[in-house]
Every structure is written in C-alpha cells, then in structure tokens.
N, C-alpha and C positions, 0 to 999 in steps of 0.2 A: 654540400650537402647536399640531397637530392631534390629534383626538382619536381614538383608536385605535377601530375597530367593534368589534362583539363577534366576528365573525369571527377578526378580526387576534389579537384577547385570548386567544380558544381557540387557536390556533395557537401563542401565545407560550408559552401555559400549559404544550402539549403539550412542546415545544420545551428548558424549564426541567428538566423531567422524563423528557427522552432521553439515552441516553449519549453518550458525547463521539463527535465527527466522529475520525475519526482522518486526518489529511492524507497527501500523498503521501510513499511511502517509497523511490521512487527511487533521491533519494540515497543512502541507507543501503544499498542493495541494490547500486551503483556501487560506495560506498565497498568494500563486501566482495570484491568483484569484483577491484577495483584490492591490494587487498592480498594477495590470492593471486598477481595477476599482478606486482607489483614488491617484494613485501618476502619472500612465502614463496617463491615458484618460483627464487629465487637460489639459495636454502639448501639446493636437493634435489639431491644429486650427478649427475653422469651418468648413473651406471648406472641411477636410481632415475628420470629423465625421465620414461620412458613411463607407469610407475606415475602420477608425481603428473599425468600430464597427461591421463589417462584420471578419478583421482580429481576435477581441474578440470573437467573437460567434464560429467561429474556435478554438482557441485555449482553449477554453473554455471545448468545444466539445471532446479538443483529453483529456485534463485534465480528465475529466467525465469518458474517455474508461479507461485512464490510474486506477482512482478511483477505476472504477469495475474491472477488472483485478488484483488490490493487492488483493482486498477481494477476488477472486475466486481463487489464491494464496496460500491465507491464510487457506481458508474454505476446498480446495485441501493439503495441509500439515497439517490440523487437522482430517481430514479423513485416509490418509493414515497412521499418526501416531496410531489414534486408532485401526483400522485395524491392524497394526503391533502387537501393545500390545494384543491385542486377538490371534497371533497366537505364538506369540513366548511362 
C-alpha cells in the first residue's frame, strides 16, 4: 500500500472538516418544471390559462436562475479546491 505524503495528508485533513459538496440539482429543477406542465397546467381553467402561463414563466425563470447559480457555486468550489491543492 502506498504511503501518503504530507501534502496529501494535509489535504485529506481539510477535506474531513469541509462542508458537504452538493451535487447536481438539475434533475430536481427539471422535475418541478415537469410537474408544472404535466400535473398543474391541466387543472387550470381556460379563463385562467393566461394567468397561469405568466406565473409559470416567472417560476421557470427563477428555477433557471437557481440552476445557473448552483453551477456557479460548483465551479467556484472546484476552482478553490484546485487552488488550495497547489498551495498546500
């Protein structure tokens, strides 16, 4: 078994103390959009379709912002982890 060097031990020690990494959330966002389309939209009366469409558009825009923000956080986390490994 290969012995870990001091740098790897230090990285592993910090990893143990680090917060949990949040994985991809896209499938959850996609599911919410599907529920809006497949389950809620059919329940809306004809007279309320325009109102629902506007609310749906706003919700999807916010969900897409969350999707983009989550990716930015993952990218940032990866950047700082790589930077940290170079400095240790």
